[in-house]
N, C-alpha and C positions, 0 to 999 in steps of 0.2 A: 491420437491414436497412429496418425499416418505422418505427423510429425515426427514421435517417437521411433517409429519401424523406420523413415527418413535417415534418423540420425546413426541409428544403432547400423543401418549399411555405411553410412558416412563413416561412424567408428572401425567396419571391422579391415574397409579402405584405405583408410591413413595410418590404421597398425601394423599392416600387413607390410605397408613403407615402411614403414620405422623398423619392423624387424629386421627386414632385408640386411642392414647393415647389419645384425645384431647374430642373426643364424644362418648358416650355409643350409643348401638344399632347395625346392623351390617349393618348399608350403608359406613364406611370406606372399613371394610371387603371387602364386596358386590364390591364397588370403586374399591380398590387393584387387587382385581380377574381380572379384567372388562379389566382393562388398561392392567393389565401383558399377557389375554390369546389375547390382539389383535396385543399384539406386532410376533409372529408366521409369520401369515401371510405378516405381515406391515414388515417385517422384510427381508421374500425373496422376495420384491418388492424390497426393496430399494438394496438389492445385486444384483440382474436383472439389473435393472438403472445403477448400480456405473460399474459389469464388463460385461456386456452386455448381448447378447442373452447364446452366448456357453460359460454356466457354467453348472455344474451340477446340478443344480436347476430349474426348467419352469414353465410354465406358469401353470400346470398343478398341479404342487403344492403349489400355491398359494392359488388356491381352494383347494383341500387337507387340507391343514392346515387352512382356514377359517371354514370349516366347522367340523373341531375339533374343534375350539374353540367354535363353535356357539354352539354345542353339549354341552360344559362342560361351556359352561356360561349359558345357558338354566337351567342343573343342579342347579347352584348359587342361584335358586326362587327356585326348587322343594325339598321334602323333603332329597336330597341327599346330600342337606349341613351340613348337622350331618354328614356325615361319615366321620371320623379322618383322612383318610388318601388321602381326597377329593382334600386339596392343595397339601400336594406332589407331585399326579399327577396334576399336572397343575405346577409345577415349573419342575419335570421333565423333562415336555411334552414343556414348553421355552428352558429349558436347551441344549436339544437337536435336537432343532432347530434351535438354537441359533451355537451347534456344529459344525452343519452339513458345514451351513453358514463359520464359521469359516473357514473347510477344504477346502471350494470352493476358499474361497480368496486366502488360498494355493495352493491349483492348478492352479488355475490359476495363478499365480505369476509366478509359474513354470514352466509353458507353455511356459513362453513369455520371447523371445531373448536379451531385456534391452530395455535403455531408460529411458525415462522423468516418465510414466505412470508405470512399474515397479517399480520404486523409490521412486513413495509417496505412492502404494499401496504395497507395503514394510513396508515404517513407519505406515501406518494402522495397518497393518498386527502385528506388535510392538508393539503398542502400549494398543491394544486388549486381546495381550494376558499379555502383563508388567501387566495392568486392575483386568485382568481376577486372575490370581498368586497370588499380593496383596490384592485383594478382600476375598480371604481363608482367609487374619490373622484376620478375623470375629472371626474364627470359636475359638480362642485360648481362648476365656473367657468358651467355655464349656472344656475346656481342664483346669481350673483353672487358667488362666493365665491374670493376669488385664489390658485388651490393649484396647483402646477405636477400637468405630466401622467406618470404613472410607471409607468404601464403595463406598459411596452416592457420598463422594467427589472424589472417581478416577473414580466414571459413570462419572461425572459432566463432570471430568480434560479430556477423553474420548472422550466427546460429542464434545467437545471444540474442539479439534485435527480434528477428523472430520471433525467438519465444513470446518477448515479451510483446511482440505483437497480437500473435495469433493464443497467448494466454488471459490477455488482458484488450477486450476492445474495444473499452470503454477510455482506452488509454490516448487520446485526442492528440498532447498537444505534444510540441520537438520536443521543446523547452522540457516533461518532465520523462523523455524519451533521454533525452541529451543527458538530463540530469541523473540518470541512473550509470547510461555507461560510463558518466565520466568519476563516477563512483567507484564502479564497478576500476576502471583503467587504472584511476589513483590507485588503488590496491593493489592490482595485480605489480605493478613499479614499483611499493613499497615492499614484496614479496619479494621479488628479482633483485631489488638490491640486497636486501637483508641477508639474502642467499647468499650471492658473492660476498658480504659484509663479512659471512658465517665461514664458510670456507677460506676466507685469508685470511684469517681470525687463526686457523690452523694451520698454515704453509703454503707453498704452493698453491695454485685453485687447478679444477682439474683442465684440460682440455675441454670445453663447454659450448659450445655454440647459440650466443644471445638468443637471437628465436626460439630455440629447444627451451629454455629456461622463464624464456615469457611466456611461449603458450601451455608450458606447466605451470606455470603463476596461476593463470588467467583459468588454467581446466580447474587446481587447485582451487579458487575465491570463489566461483562460482556453485563446490561443490559441498559446501561447510555447509550450507543451510541445509538443500533434499535432505542427508548422510545425518544428520541433528536428528531430522522427521524421522528420520528410519527409524534410526538405534533409539531414538526416545519413546515411539510402538514399540520397538521389541523389548526393550527391558521394563517396561508399561507394563507387557504381558505380565516378561519371569517375576519381574518384583513390584506387585500391586505398589508396595508401601515406598516407592523407591520416584514418585514422582515428580521434586526438587532434584533430580539426580543434575539434569543439563541447566538447572538455573545461573544463570550469569550473579558473579561476584557480584556486579554492580544494580542487581536487582533484589537484592536480600535489604535494601532500606526498604521498598517498594512489598513486603515479602512483610517485614513486619512491621509496614503502619497496617496491609491488611490484617494483622493480628490484633493491634490497637484498637482495629474496627469494629472487630469480635467483641472485643470486650465492651467495648462503649455501646453496642448493642445489648449486650444484656445488662447494663448498669441502668440506660436510657430510660425501659419503664418503673421500675423502681422512683428513681430519683425525679423521674417529670410528677410522681404518683402521692411523694410526700413533701414535693413543694405545691405545689394546687391546692392539696387539702390547708393549706394553713390561707392562701392567697384568695382562699375561697369566702373564708370566712372571713378572712382580713375587709377585703371588699364589699361583704352582708353587713359589716357593723361602720364603715365607713356611709354606707348609701343607709341606712338607719339611724345615722348621727345628721346629712343629712339631710333630711327631711324633720328632720328637731329647732335643725341648726337654728335659731335667732338674727345673730349678723349677718353681713353679705361677708364678711372676715373669716368667719369659719367652713362660710357655704366650699368659697375658696381653699382655705387648705383640708376640704375635703373634697372636693373635686382632685384638685392634686393628686387625693393617696388612689384613689378611682385609679384615674389619670395612669400612674404606677403600675398599678397592681394589673393591669389590665395590659402595657408593655410587657412588662413581667412576662404575665400569661403568653404573650403572644411571643415573647422568646422561648420558652420553653417545648411549645408549637412547632418552633422551626428548627427547633434542639433535636424534638423527637423524628418530626421529617426527614430530619439525617439520619439521626443513630440508628433508629429502628428499622431493621429489614424490607424489602419492599419486592418480591420479586416483576417482575413488568413484564406484562401484556403482551409479550411484541405478535407485532400482524405485521405482515406485509405490507406495506407500505408505498407511496411516490411523496418522495422527501421533498420536493417542489413545491408537491401541495402544499403536505406539513408548513410550509415554509410559509407562504402564505395567506397560507387559513391565520399563522401567528400574526403576522404585517399585517392584515387589518381588525387584528383587536390590536396594536397598535398606533392605527390612525384611527381605529372608533378614539380611544385617550384623545385626554388632553394634549394632543403633539403641536408643541410654541410651533411660528408658522417659518421662526427659522433651522428649522432643524429640517433640511432637504435627503430625502430617500431614495438608492439611489439599490437597484437589483439587478442582479445581474446570474441568473437559470439556468446555468447550462441542462438544451433540452435533451431525451431520452436517455434519459437516468435510470438503470433497472434498481426496479423495487427491492427496497435491504427491509428485514424486520426489526422492527421500532415500536414503542410504544406513542403512539400520538400525544394523548394527553399528558405523558410527564418531559416528551420534547419541548414540546407548544411553551411549556412552566418555562424550562430552559432557555429560549430563545426571548421567551419573557423578558428573564430576569437580566441575560445579559444586553439585551439591549436598552433597558430602562436603565440600568447604569452609564448606557454609553450616550445617552439621549440626556443623564444627569451629569452627567461626564462636558456638556457642551451648552452652558448657558447661555453662551450669549451665541447659538446658533451652531450650527456642522453640516455637515455629511455623515448620515448615516447607509453605509453599505452592508449588503449580503450575496454574497456570491457562493455559487456552490456546481461542484465537481466534481468527478469522477479522479479518483490514484490509484494507487498500488503500489505496494512492498510486498515484503518478504512472507506474510502471515495471506497474501492474497488481496483481490479487487474490492475496492470498497470509497467508500461516496466522501468528501465537503465538505464544511459549509465553515465558509468566512463572514465573521462580522466583526466589521470596522467605526472606528469612527474619526475624530477628529478634533478630539479633547483636550483636554491640558494633558492623556497621557498619567504613566503610571510610573513611578520612582522606579531607579534600577534595586534599590535595598528592600523594594516593596515585593518586587517579581517574585521572588523565591514564597510567597509568605501570602500569594493574594486565596488561594485556594484551602491554607489553614481551617480550618473551626475557628470561630469567634475572632480574625485578625480583620481589622475594620479602621479604616482611615476618616468614617464620619465621626461627628459627637453625637450622632442617637444611633450609631449603623449598629448590629447586632455582628456583622460576621459571617453569617451563615448561609449567605448565599451564591457567592458561587462556590460554596468546599458542598453545598445540595445539587447545584448543577454537576459538578466534579463527579459527586455519585453517581447520578443519575446517569451518566455517560456510560459512566465502570458498570454499573448495571447491566448496558449498552453492548457492552465487550467492545467497547468504544476508549476514543483517546479527548484530553481536549486540555493546552495549551494556550497560550499568546505575547506577543513580541510588541511590545511598548514605548516610543520614546517620549520625554517627557515633554511635554508644549507641541507635540507634534497627533497623535492619537491614538492610537492602541487597537490591535487586531485580537480576536476572538481564533481559531481554529478547531474545528472539532469534528474528530474522524470514526465515523462511523461505517459495520460494514463487514465484510473479510468471517471466516472461519469465528463463530460464536460457540462459545461453553454454556449459551441456557437455552430453554424452548422458546418455542415461538408456534403462536396458533398457526393454524391455513390462510387464505384471502379467506374472504368472504366473496360469496358471488354476486 
């Protein structure tokens, strides 16, 4: 909330500066300075909320800067507004408070011994310093050097990175931040290029500063997702039947797959009942005949019948597990503990000595709602497949990490192997029911895993290189549409 208030004050200030070239009179300038003067107390409040109370800034500093800002704001509506140095005084005042807040951030970082908190605050300090230094390039035109003014763009990027650090405290690795920033930068430049291309198709392009178009494109790109969320909430309340209004065309296949799954759920119990009854009769008859068989050859043939009946019954059971609806019993759990429990079961099995297990479990992961038994079933299924893919031995790796996306904070589990890998033409089929590359496989294991993960509100995908191994990525957490039980005391 303090970050939102700070962004609002900055919006008023930069909006007023933008309107100065469009509207006559004092209103745009007054708006600019009101937003500027609101920043010091809001900046201190944000620093205290981000860093805690044990910093060089106190609640008294918030009140003092609020009083100073109010005094200067009142001066804007008096004859003092004609004083030529009033604007310089306001900028020096805001710059001094910003420098003090930055100094408090540096002191706070130096006082910490390490960990996730220190790492993400260090990223913030570097970003603030880089934005400040790059903004000094706006002074080059004063020295007679023709250089575009891009300080607004640097400031917009800084705000976006700050939002990532504030909203996703478990986003701890620099490459994740940089990957998201790179994606946004690419979309921004793509939108800017598209704008100039479209304008050029309709005649002479208007004289618009490149920096203005770039900043506008950046704001539009980062605003699309929140605006869609707001509109979806509004239209859902006004038109409850229009739940798929904002469904992407690329998601229609997934919607069709869900409808097929619902149809399968209705058919599966009936089909299983009709198959199991004759299978039971066949098995009983075969067992009676085997007890009365005279020759070993007849007993062997009857054993084959019994074995195949058992296999078919197992297929029906797996088919039911895949098709029947199953609401997961979600409770807040430590994912690392669940992974370690699955690893204990794997090590307790007849694991080959040539299989090396490596783990990299990120500490301090937030608890997430999950069904422990069902998730262990997924982990065991995938790891056993990985072990079977390494008949000559290899490395089985399990990693957990915090990730972030447009839908919110989440946790990822990566299960990798160094086995024979999956052929490129098979990758798009491995999660389909009854698809298998084994001679005696059923082809429902990974389909069941995908269904369990989707029941958790998560996603699963795979990357594989033939001859070098495969890695399954499971994403859990974020906003879930299913209910979960409160954590056990």
